[in-house]
N, C-alpha and C positions, 0 to 999 in steps of 0.2 A: 568815346565819351561815356558810354554806359559803364565800362570798367572803372573809369575814374569816379563816376557817380556812386557806384557800389562801394568803392574804397572809402569815399567820403562818408557815406552812410554808416559803414562799419566803424569808422573812426569816431563818428558822432555818438554811436551807440555805446562804444567803449568809454568815451568821456562821460556819458550819462551814468553808466554803471559806477565808475570811480567816484563821481560826484555824489551819487546816492549812498555809497558806502561811507564816504567822509561825513555826509550829513547824519547817517545813522549813528556813527561814533560820537558826533557832537551832541546829539539830542538824547543820548542814552540816559543821562541823569535826570532830565526834566520832562521828557516825553517818551517814556518807554514803550507805550502802545504803538506810536508811529515808528519807533526804531524797529520793533519786532515786525511790523508790516513791511517796512523797507527791506529788511533782511530776508523775509519770506519771499518777496518778489524777486530779489537778487538770486536766491537759491533756485527758484523756478525758471529763471531766464536761461534759455538754451545755450547761449554763447558767452555767458558771464565770465567763464574762465579766461577768455581772451583779454579781460580787463582787470579782474579782481580774483585773487585766490579765494575760491569758495570756502576753503578751510578757515580763512580769516572771518568770513561771514558767520559760519557755524560757531566759531570760537566766541565771537561777539555775543551771539545768542546764549551760548552756554554760560559765559561769564555773567550775563544779565540774570539768568535764572539762578545761578549760584549765589550771586549777591542778594537776591530776593529770598534766599533760603528755600527755593523751589527745586529740590533735588530730582523730583520725578521728571519735570520738564527738561532739566539739564541733561538727565540720562537719556531722554528721548532724542535730544539733539546729538548727543555723542553716538547713539545707535544709528542715527541718520548718516553721520559722518562715516561710520564703519560700513554701512550699507553701500555707500558710494566709493568705498575703498580709499578713503582719505586717511592718511596717517594722523593720529591724534596728537602725539607728542610734540611735533613742531608748533602746534597751535595752542595747546593748553598746558598750563602749569601742572606739574605732577601732583601737587597738593590738591588742586581742584579735582583732578581725575580721581584721586584716591578718596577724597571726601564724598564726592557724588556716588562713587561705586559703593562705598561703605554704607552710606545713608539709604541706598536703594537695594542693597543686597545683591549687587551685580559685580561681575568681573569683566575686565576689558581684555580677557585672553583672546588672542588672535587664533581663531579656529585652525588656520593653516599651519602655524608654526609655534604658537605660544610665546612669541618674542615680545609682544606688547607688554604683557604682564611682567616679564623679566626686566624689560627696560624701565618700567615704572618703579619696580623694587630697587634697581640699581640707582636710579636717580634719587629716590627718597632716602636710601641708605647714605648717599653722598651728602645730602643736605642735613641729615640728622646728626652726623658726626662733627 
């Protein structure tokens, strides 16, 4: 019975995380303060990855700050993604990454391989032509 209860509790927690993320997306335009708070809670949740790709949560925050023209905060979020070894490209548009990096004087070079910067260049070259 205990195993069943823990599975139910785990499932309920995952449902709550998904509902929270959906709510954050819905209220982004009219209640950005609450959206940011929800995202920060999700990012801090220990087992959130079982329910929501945390990269999507980081991307929502980055897009919010980008839309508000707050490139410093957007860069902070991108750096948090890197610190957690989350690949940036699947979650953020190359134009957003480039704009944020240019505005803050940063580069998203991957210290290990340099691949991230090259991928961004390749993607932007593709869209520019």
